[in-house]
KOLPASE-740859 format. One record per residue: residue in one letter; x, y, z of N, C-alpha, C in turn. Coordinates in steps of 0.1 Angstrom, whole numbers, padded with zeros to 4 digits, always signed. Example, Ala and Ser with C-alpha at 12.3 -4.5 7.8 and 13.67 -1.06 7.14 Angstrom:
2
A+0132-0057+0078+0123-0045+0078+0132-0033+0078;S+0128-0022+0071+0137-0011+0071+0129+0000+0079;
end
This chain:
338
M-0062+0153+0276-0064+0145+0288-0077+0137+0287;E-0092+0143+0284-0102+0137+0286-0104+0123+0274;Q-0094+0128+0263-0096+0119+0250-0089+0108+0254;I-0080+0110+0261-0069+0096+0269-0079+0089+0277;K-0084+0095+0288-0095+0090+0297-0103+0081+0288;E-0109+0086+0279-0122+0081+0271-0113+0067+0264;T-0104+0067+0259-0101+0057+0250-0090+0045+0257;I-0083+0049+0266-0072+0039+0272-0080+0026+0280;G-0093+0030+0282-0098+0016+0287-0106+0006+0279;N-0104+0009+0269-0113+0003+0260-0103-0003+0243;D-0093-0008+0250-0083-0010+0238-0090-0024+0232;L-0098-0033+0237-0095-0045+0235-0111-0046+0226;T-0119-0036+0223-0130-0036+0218-0127-0036+0201;V-0122-0046+0195-0119-0049+0183-0124-0062+0177;T-0128-0061+0163-0132-0074+0161-0123-0086+0161;N-0127-0099+0166-0118-0110+0166-0116-0113+0150;L-0103-0113+0147-0102-0116+0133-0091-0126+0136;S-0091-0143+0138-0079-0148+0142-0074-0158+0131;N-0073-0151+0117-0067-0157+0109-0051-0154+0102;N-0044-0144+0114-0034-0138+0113-0031-0135+0099;K-0041-0129+0094-0038-0122+0079-0038-0107+0077;N-0038-0103+0090-0038-0086+0093-0025-0082+0095;G-0017-0088+0096+0000-0081+0096+0008-0091+0110;M+0018-0086+0106+0028-0092+0117+0034-0082+0124;V+0037-0084+0140+0041-0075+0146+0052-0083+0155;I+0065-0074+0152+0076-0078+0160+0081-0068+0171;V+0078-0071+0186+0081-0062+0195+0096-0066+0199;I+0102-0057+0203+0118-0057+0203+0121-0044+0214;G+0126-0052+0224+0131-0042+0235+0124-0033+0244;C+0108-0036+0242+0100-0023+0249+0096-0028+0262;G+0101-0040+0268+0098-0045+0283+0090-0056+0275;I+0092-0067+0286+0081-0078+0282+0070-0074+0287;S+0072-0065+0300+0056-0062+0305+0045-0054+0298;I+0052-0047+0285+0045-0041+0277+0039-0052+0268;F+0049-0061+0263+0045-0072+0251+0035-0081+0260;D+0033-0081+0272+0023-0089+0280+0010-0082+0282;Y+0010-0073+0280-0002-0058+0279-0008-0060+0265;M+0002-0062+0254+0000-0060+0240-0007-0072+0233;Y-0002-0082+0238-0002-0093+0230-0021-0100+0228;P-0026-0096+0238-0043-0098+0236-0047-0089+0224;L-0043-0075+0223-0049-0068+0213-0043-0076+0197;F-0032-0081+0200-0026-0084+0187-0036-0099+0183;E-0039-0108+0192-0046-0118+0189-0062-0114+0184;N-0067-0105+0191-0082-0101+0187-0082-0090+0174;M-0072-0088+0171-0069-0080+0159-0065-0091+0146;G-0063-0101+0147-0058-0111+0140-0043-0108+0133;F-0037-0103+0143-0020-0102+0140-0013-0117+0146;S-0004-0120+0138+0006-0130+0142+0015-0120+0150;Y+0028-0127+0157+0033-0117+0165+0045-0126+0170;F+0058-0118+0174+0067-0125+0185+0074-0116+0189;A+0082-0116+0200+0089-0108+0209+0104-0110+0208;M+0113-0099+0208+0124-0104+0213+0132-0092+0223;D+0135-0099+0232+0145-0089+0241+0152-0098+0250;V+0158-0092+0261+0166-0100+0269+0167-0096+0282;D+0156-0092+0288+0154-0090+0305+0139-0094+0304;A+0136-0106+0311+0123-0113+0315+0120-0109+0330;H+0126-0102+0337+0123-0101+0353+0110-0096+0353;F+0105-0088+0343+0089-0084+0345+0078-0093+0341;L+0085-0105+0336+0075-0113+0328+0067-0120+0339;D+0052-0122+0334+0044-0130+0344+0035-0140+0335;I+0045-0151+0338+0044-0165+0332+0026-0168+0327;S+0020-0162+0337+0005-0168+0338-0004-0164+0329;R+0004-0150+0326-0006-0141+0317-0001-0142+0301;L+0010-0152+0298+0018-0151+0286+0017-0164+0283;P+0010-0174+0278+0013-0187+0276+0017-0187+0265;E+0020-0178+0254+0025-0182+0241+0041-0180+0243;C+0043-0189+0251+0059-0185+0252+0067-0191+0239;D+0065-0200+0230+0072-0199+0217+0073-0188+0211;K+0066-0177+0211+0065-0166+0206+0076-0157+0209;L+0081-0158+0224+0093-0148+0232+0105-0156+0225;Y+0114-0145+0222+0128-0151+0220+0138-0140+0227;L+0145-0142+0236+0152-0138+0246+0165-0141+0245;N+0175-0130+0240+0189-0129+0238+0192-0142+0228;G+0183-0144+0219+0187-0152+0209+0181-0168+0210;R+0176-0170+0222+0169-0183+0226+0155-0181+0229;T+0150-0194+0227+0134-0191+0234+0133-0192+0248;L+0122-0188+0253+0121-0188+0270+0125-0198+0276;E+0122-0207+0271+0126-0224+0282+0142-0222+0279;E+0148-0218+0271+0164-0219+0270+0172-0207+0279;Q+0159-0195+0280+0169-0183+0285+0175-0184+0297;I+0187-0179+0299+0194-0177+0315+0189-0163+0317;F+0180-0160+0325+0177-0143+0328+0185-0138+0333;S+0190-0124+0330+0197-0115+0337+0191-0102+0333;E+0197-0092+0338+0188-0078+0342+0200-0068+0336;S+0211-0072+0327+0217-0067+0319+0226-0070+0308;V+0228-0064+0296+0232-0070+0286+0248-0067+0281;D+0256-0078+0282+0269-0073+0280+0272-0077+0261;M+0274-0067+0255+0274-0065+0243+0286-0074+0237;Q+0293-0079+0245+0305-0086+0243+0300-0103+0239;T+0290-0104+0249+0283-0120+0248+0271-0118+0243;F+0264-0109+0240+0253-0107+0234+0251-0116+0219;E+0241-0127+0220+0237-0135+0209+0226-0128+0200;L+0230-0124+0187+0220-0120+0179+0214-0132+0174;P+0201-0133+0173+0191-0143+0164+0198-0144+0153;T+0199-0157+0148+0202-0156+0130+0192-0151+0124;F+0194-0146+0113+0190-0139+0101+0176-0150+0097;H+0182-0162+0097+0172-0169+0090+0162-0173+0100;L+0163-0173+0115+0154-0174+0125+0143-0164+0124;I+0145-0153+0122+0137-0138+0122+0130-0142+0106;K+0137-0144+0096+0130-0146+0084+0118-0154+0081;D+0121-0169+0089+0112-0178+0087+0100-0175+0096;K+0101-0168+0109+0093-0161+0115+0083-0152+0106;I+0086-0143+0102+0080-0131+0093+0073-0141+0080;N+0082-0149+0074+0075-0156+0064+0065-0167+0069;E+0060-0171+0081+0050-0178+0085+0037-0169+0083;N+0037-0157+0081+0029-0149+0079+0024-0144+0065;V+0013-0143+0060+0007-0141+0047+0006-0127+0043;S+0007-0119+0053+0003-0105+0054+0011-0096+0044;E+0008-0086+0038+0023-0077+0035+0028-0068+0043;V+0022-0066+0054+0025-0054+0064+0033-0063+0073;V+0047-0057+0078+0049-0061+0093+0056-0048+0100;Y+0048-0049+0112+0049-0038+0125+0061-0040+0132;I+0071-0029+0134+0083-0035+0141+0083-0023+0152;M+0079-0027+0167+0075-0016+0176+0089-0018+0187;V+0096-0010+0184+0111-0009+0194+0112+0005+0200;Y+0119+0000+0211+0128+0012+0219+0142+0010+0213;L+0147+0025+0208+0157+0023+0201+0171+0029+0209;G+0167+0028+0223+0177+0034+0231+0191+0024+0235;Y+0188+0013+0231+0196+0001+0233+0206-0005+0218;E+0219-0006+0220+0225-0009+0210+0223-0024+0206;W+0217-0032+0216+0211-0047+0210+0194-0046+0204;C+0189-0036+0209+0173-0033+0200+0179-0028+0189;N+0187-0021+0186+0190-0014+0172+0194-0029+0163;L+0203-0033+0167+0207-0044+0159+0197-0054+0155;L+0190-0056+0165+0177-0067+0161+0167-0060+0150;T+0165-0047+0153+0156-0039+0146+0164-0040+0131;I+0173-0038+0128+0179-0038+0114+0177-0052+0109;E+0183-0062+0114+0181-0075+0111+0167-0076+0107;A+0158-0077+0117+0143-0079+0112+0138-0072+0100;T+0142-0055+0099+0136-0052+0089+0144-0056+0074;K+0155-0060+0074+0162-0065+0064+0157-0077+0059;A+0151-0087+0069+0145-0099+0068+0131-0095+0061;A+0125-0089+0067+0112-0086+0062+0111-0079+0046;K+0120-0071+0045+0123-0067+0031+0125-0073+0020;E+0134-0085+0021+0138-0093+0014+0127-0102+0012;L+0115-0104+0018+0102-0112+0017+0094-0102+0010;G+0097-0088+0007+0088-0080+0001+0078-0075+0010;K+0078-0072+0020+0071-0068+0031+0069-0052+0031;I+0058-0049+0032+0059-0034+0038+0061-0032+0054;V+0072-0026+0055+0075-0025+0070+0073-0012+0078;V+0066-0011+0087+0061-0001+0093+0069-0001+0108;A+0077+0010+0113+0086+0011+0125+0074+0018+0132;I+0071+0014+0148+0066+0025+0158+0078+0024+0167;I+0081+0035+0169+0092+0035+0180+0091+0045+0187;A+0099+0040+0203+0102+0049+0213+0114+0056+0213;M+0114+0068+0214+0127+0072+0216+0130+0075+0228;P+0143+0077+0233+0148+0082+0246+0142+0091+0252;A+0136+0093+0265+0136+0106+0270+0147+0115+0277;K+0145+0127+0276+0153+0136+0281+0163+0133+0294;W+0157+0129+0300+0162+0124+0315+0167+0110+0314;E+0168+0102+0302+0177+0090+0304+0189+0094+0298;K+0201+0083+0299+0212+0088+0296+0217+0090+0281;I+0224+0101+0282+0227+0108+0267+0231+0099+0258;E+0238+0087+0263+0243+0076+0255+0232+0070+0246;D+0218+0069+0253+0208+0061+0249+0202+0071+0237;S+0202+0085+0239+0198+0092+0229+0206+0093+0216;I+0219+0096+0218+0229+0091+0204+0229+0080+0200;Q+0226+0068+0209+0224+0054+0205+0211+0055+0193;A+0199+0060+0198+0188+0059+0192+0187+0066+0177;K+0195+0081+0178+0197+0086+0166+0207+0080+0154;N+0217+0074+0162+0226+0067+0153+0220+0053+0144;A+0207+0048+0152+0201+0035+0148+0191+0042+0138;F+0184+0053+0140+0175+0057+0135+0181+0059+0118;K+0192+0066+0119+0198+0068+0106+0201+0060+0097;K+0203+0046+0103+0207+0035+0094+0191+0029+0088;L+0181+0030+0100+0167+0025+0099+0160+0031+0085;K+0159+0047+0088+0151+0052+0078+0152+0049+0064;P+0165+0045+0057+0163+0041+0044+0159+0027+0042;I+0155+0019+0051+0149+0005+0049+0137+0004+0053;V+0132+0010+0062+0117+0009+0065+0107+0015+0055;D+0099+0014+0053+0088+0022+0048+0084+0035+0053;T+0080+0035+0067+0076+0047+0072+0079+0041+0087;S+0078+0052+0097+0080+0054+0111+0071+0061+0117;F+0065+0056+0127+0054+0062+0139+0067+0064+0149;V+0066+0078+0155+0078+0080+0163+0073+0086+0177;F+0074+0082+0187+0070+0087+0202+0080+0091+0209;Y+0079+0101+0216+0088+0111+0226+0083+0108+0236;R+0085+0100+0249+0079+0098+0260+0079+0110+0267;D+0090+0116+0269+0090+0128+0277+0082+0140+0272;T+0079+0143+0259+0069+0154+0255+0056+0151+0258;F+0055+0138+0260+0040+0135+0260+0036+0135+0275;E+0044+0137+0284+0047+0141+0298+0043+0153+0299;E+0049+0164+0294+0053+0175+0295+0036+0182+0289;D+0032+0177+0277+0019+0181+0271+0008+0176+0282;N+0009+0166+0290+0001+0162+0302+0004+0160+0314;P+0008+0173+0323+0017+0172+0334+0008+0163+0344;D-0002+0161+0346-0012+0152+0353-0015+0138+0351;I-0008+0135+0341-0014+0123+0336-0010+0110+0346;Y+0001+0112+0354+0003+0098+0362-0008+0102+0375;E-0014+0110+0376-0023+0110+0385-0036+0101+0382;E-0039+0096+0370-0049+0091+0365-0044+0076+0363;F-0031+0076+0356-0027+0064+0348-0012+0060+0349;S-0005+0045+0351+0004+0042+0354+0015+0044+0343;P+0026+0047+0341+0037+0049+0331+0033+0034+0320;L+0033+0024+0325+0031+0010+0319+0019+0013+0309;E+0005+0017+0318-0007+0019+0310-0007+0028+0296;L+0002+0043+0297+0003+0051+0291+0014+0048+0279;A+0021+0040+0279+0031+0033+0271+0024+0026+0262;T+0014+0018+0269+0008+0005+0260+0000+0013+0251;H-0010+0022+0257-0020+0032+0250-0016+0039+0237;T+0000+0044+0243+0006+0051+0231+0009+0043+0219;F+0013+0028+0224+0019+0021+0213+0007+0013+0202;K-0004+0013+0212-0014+0008+0203-0023+0014+0194;L-0022+0026+0195-0028+0038+0189-0028+0034+0170;P-0013+0035+0166-0011+0029+0151-0020+0019+0148;F-0019+0005+0158-0024-0005+0152-0042-0002+0151;K-0045+0005+0161-0062+0004+0163-0066+0014+0150;V-0057+0024+0147-0064+0033+0136-0060+0025+0123;I-0054+0022+0120-0047+0010+0106-0059+0000+0104;H-0061-0008+0116-0070-0017+0114-0085-0012+0115;N-0087-0002+0121-0100+0004+0119-0104+0006+0103;I-0094+0015+0097-0095+0020+0083-0097+0007+0075;I-0084-0003+0075-0086-0014+0066-0099-0020+0069;N-0102-0026+0081-0113-0035+0083-0125-0027+0085;Q-0129-0018+0078-0144-0010+0081-0152-0018+0073;K-0166-0018+0075-0175-0021+0064-0185-0012+0064;G-0186-0004+0059-0192+0010+0055-0200+0011+0045;E-0205+0023+0044-0214+0031+0029-0199+0036+0021;I-0191+0041+0029-0180+0044+0018-0166+0037+0024;I-0161+0031+0014-0151+0022+0023-0136+0026+0016;V-0128+0026+0025-0113+0030+0022-0106+0018+0017;D-0103+0017+0005-0095+0004+0001-0081+0003+0006;G-0080-0011+0013-0069-0014+0018-0055-0012+0011;S-0058-0011-0002-0045-0006-0013-0040+0011-0009;D-0051+0016-0006-0048+0030-0002-0040+0032+0013;V-0044+0024+0017-0035+0023+0033-0023+0021+0029;K-0018+0010+0023-0006+0005+0020+0001+0015+0011;T-0007+0022+0003+0002+0031-0005+0005+0046+0004;L-0004+0046+0012+0001+0059+0022+0013+0054+0032;L+0010+0041+0036+0023+0040+0044+0036+0033+0037;K+0038+0038+0021+0049+0037+0015+0052+0051+0011;S+0040+0060+0016+0045+0073+0004+0051+0084+0011;G+0053+0084+0024+0063+0092+0034+0072+0085+0045;A+0083+0091+0049+0092+0088+0056+0086+0086+0072;F+0077+0093+0072+0070+0094+0086+0054+0093+0085;S+0048+0086+0093+0036+0084+0096+0031+0091+0111;A+0018+0094+0108+0013+0097+0124-0005+0091+0123;V-0009+0089+0134-0025+0089+0137-0029+0097+0145;G-0043+0100+0144-0052+0109+0155-0067+0103+0156;S-0072+0104+0168-0084+0100+0169-0092+0113+0175;G-0104+0111+0177-0114+0119+0183-0128+0115+0185;Q-0138+0119+0193-0150+0119+0190-0157+0127+0198;C-0170+0133+0196-0177+0144+0200-0192+0143+0197;N-0200+0146+0207-0216+0147+0205-0218+0161+0197;L-0231+0158+0189-0237+0173+0185-0237+0183+0193;P-0236+0197+0188-0237+0201+0177-0227+0204+0171;I-0218+0206+0176-0206+0210+0171-0193+0202+0170;R-0194+0188+0169-0186+0180+0168-0177+0179+0163;I-0174+0184+0147-0165+0184+0137-0156+0190+0144;S-0154+0202+0146-0145+0213+0151-0136+0203+0164;I-0144+0201+0172-0140+0194+0185-0126+0184+0183;I-0136+0173+0173-0130+0162+0171-0118+0165+0163;F-0115+0176+0151-0104+0181+0148-0094+0185+0159;E-0095+0190+0165-0090+0197+0176-0081+0182+0184;Q-0094+0176+0188-0086+0162+0194-0073+0156+0187;I-0079+0153+0171-0068+0148+0164-0055+0155+0164;L-0055+0169+0162-0045+0176+0161-0035+0174+0175;D-0043+0172+0185-0036+0171+0198-0026+0158+0199;S-0028+0148+0189-0024+0135+0190-0008+0135+0190;H-0001+0128+0198+0016+0129+0202+0022+0127+0191;Y+0018+0116+0181+0019+0110+0170+0025+0125+0161;L+0016+0133+0155+0018+0143+0151+0027+0156+0158;K+0034+0151+0170+0041+0161+0175+0055+0162+0165;F+0062+0172+0163+0075+0174+0155+0076+0172+0142;L+0060+0167+0135+0057+0167+0124+0060+0179+0114;N+0065+0181+0103+0062+0194+0094+0050+0193+0089;K+0041+0202+0094+0027+0200+0087+0025+0202+0072;E+0036+0209+0068+0033+0215+0054+0041+0204+0047;K+0048+0195+0048+0054+0182+0042+0043+0171+0043;C+0028+0174+0050+0021+0161+0048+0015+0159+0031;N+0015+0147+0028+0012+0144+0013-0001+0137+0013;F-0003+0130+0024-0013+0119+0023-0020+0117+0036;I-0036+0120+0034-0044+0119+0048-0056+0106+0043;L-0056+0096+0050-0068+0088+0049-0075+0090+0064;Y-0090+0092+0065-0097+0093+0073-0109+0083+0074;N-0114+0081+0089-0126+0072+0085-0141+0080+0095;M-0149+0080+0091-0157+0088+0101-0169+0076+0102;E-0172+0077+0115-0184+0070+0121-0196+0075+0129;A-0208+0074+0125-0219+0081+0135-0232+0069+0131;S-0241+0074+0138-0254+0065+0140-0261+0071+0126;E-0268+0062+0120-0281+0066+0110-0287+0077+0114;Q-0293+0078+0127-0303+0087+0132-0296+0100+0129;N-0284+0102+0133-0273+0114+0131-0262+0110+0123;A-0266+0107+0112-0256+0105+0101-0245+0116+0100;I-0236+0115+0095-0225+0125+0088-0231+0129+0077;T-0229+0141+0077-0236+0149+0063-0225+0154+0055;M-0229+0157+0043-0220+0160+0035-0213+0174+0037;E-0221+0184+0047-0216+0195+0051-0203+0196+0060;E-0207+0182+0069-0193+0179+0080-0185+0173+0074;I-0183+0167+0060-0172+0161+0056-0167+0171+0048;E-0174+0184+0044-0166+0195+0037-0160+0201+0048;E-0166+0202+0058-0160+0212+0070-0144+0206+0074;F-0146+0192+0076-0135+0184+0083-0122+0184+0071;N-0130+0185+0059-0117+0186+0046-0109+0198+0048;Q-0121+0206+0047-0116+0222+0050-0104+0225+0059;L-0106+0219+0071-0099+0221+0083-0085+0214+0081;L-0087+0202+0072-0076+0196+0072-0067+0203+0063;R-0070+0210+0049-0064+0214+0044-0057+0228+0046;Q-0066+0236+0058-0060+0249+0064-0046+0246+0069;Q-0048+0231+0079-0039+0230+0087-0026+0223+0077;F-0029+0214+0069-0018+0205+0061-0017+0207+0048;G-0023+0218+0042-0016+0223+0029-0029+0222+0020;S-0033+0231+0012-0043+0228+0001-0040+0219-0011;E-0027+0211-0012-0025+0204-0019-0025+0185-0014;V-0027+0186-0003-0024+0173+0006-0039+0162+0000;N-0035+0149-0004-0045+0139-0009-0052+0134+0003;I-0065+0136+0002-0073+0130+0013-0082+0119+0005;I-0085+0107+0012-0093+0099+0013-0102+0098+0024;V-0116+0096+0024-0125+0092+0032-0134+0082+0033;G-0136+0075+0044-0145+0066+0044-0157+0071+0055;L-0167+0061+0054-0180+0064+0063-0186+0052+0066;K-0189+0052+0079-0197+0040+0083-0206+0042+0093;N-0217+0035+0092-0226+0037+0103-0223+0029+0117;D-0228+0034+0129-0225+0029+0140-0234+0033+0150;N-0250+0027+0155-0259+0032+0159-0259+0036+0174;S-0245+0027+0178-0239+0024+0194-0237+0040+0199;L-0234+0049+0187-0229+0062+0191-0236+0073+0194;D-0253+0070+0192-0262+0080+0192-0261+0092+0188;D-0257+0103+0192-0252+0116+0184-0239+0123+0183;K-0233+0111+0188-0215+0112+0188-0211+0111+0174;A-0201+0118+0167-0195+0112+0158-0180+0111+0160;K-0175+0098+0155-0159+0092+0156-0153+0094+0146;V-0139+0099+0145-0129+0103+0135-0115+0095+0138;V-0110+0084+0130-0095+0083+0130-0089+0084+0118;C-0076+0091+0120-0068+0094+0109-0056+0090+0108;L-0052+0089+0096-0037+0083+0095-0032+0091+0083;F-0020+0096+0087-0012+0107+0079+0003+0101+0074;S+0005+0107+0064+0020+0106+0060+0025+0120+0057;F+0040+0119+0060+0047+0130+0062+0061+0129+0053;S+0066+0137+0047+0081+0135+0042+0090+0140+0050;E+0089+0149+0061+0097+0157+0070+0093+0156+0086;H+0103+0156+0094+0104+0153+0111+0113+0164+0114;E+0109+0173+0125+0116+0183+0129+0131+0177+0136;L+0128+0167+0144+0143+0163+0148+0149+0152+0142;L+0143+0146+0131+0150+0132+0126+0154+0132+0110;S+0147+0142+0104+0149+0144+0089+0164+0146+0086;N+0171+0153+0092+0186+0156+0088+0195+0147+0093;L+0189+0136+0103+0199+0130+0107+0213+0124+0094;
end
């Protein structure tokens, strides 16, 4: 809970890279309200983006000037006739070429698809967008919200059927289960709204990958290593932590293990870990701390796992250390056998 409190209010403290070369994000069916909260982060991180949805009744136009980047029921925002339900008999899928042309506008090798898989129309759009990106030779990373237990059983069946089709064509997937997150943090809504939490969780993969790829430090993780990781396993996860001296490494490791994205992943099937450590020059990361962290990783994820480390000085951290981790897995307890 404390880690969530520390990070949820600082989502936009990233370098402004406005060349749109860092990646493309396609937001599908996550609620226009989430897109409303997410798009400033995409701007600051240098991502290009657009959203496809059917329900705009939560949309605050004053906060979303990029109307040309929003496609609702196959139309641009200005053409959309708003409705609060989707009739699959009349649902209009955007043409394959529209999606492909939007993806082709971006020069990055990586396309992120952020999607809620509980609705049939979301699943159709996701599969079309993935096929279009793969035709263009992109690495496709799916960031998926699965239906909660208390939602309709039809939504869960729909999501599992969609993931079965999606798994062979995406390069990797980050999977988020909202209800288990709530079970692990029962008092969380006393502090944050559901929208804040959903946005916070969706942002984590973008922030960690951005941190690792764009770091400028003493030991730098090559961007090609990140792309190799994203292509090396069907499932990915992220985690982050920070703590003060003197026992900062062990506490940070526990914070990382608490990441919701690691839940249900088979830790024995982890094949690749990239992490980035930051500390001040006065209280720099020591070789002993790196060795301690690597040992903890191998104890938890297996002695054969591939590990790559990056180091960076940040004097604003004083006696704190901060670590972000990116993991690749071959198995998921709930989804591998679909």
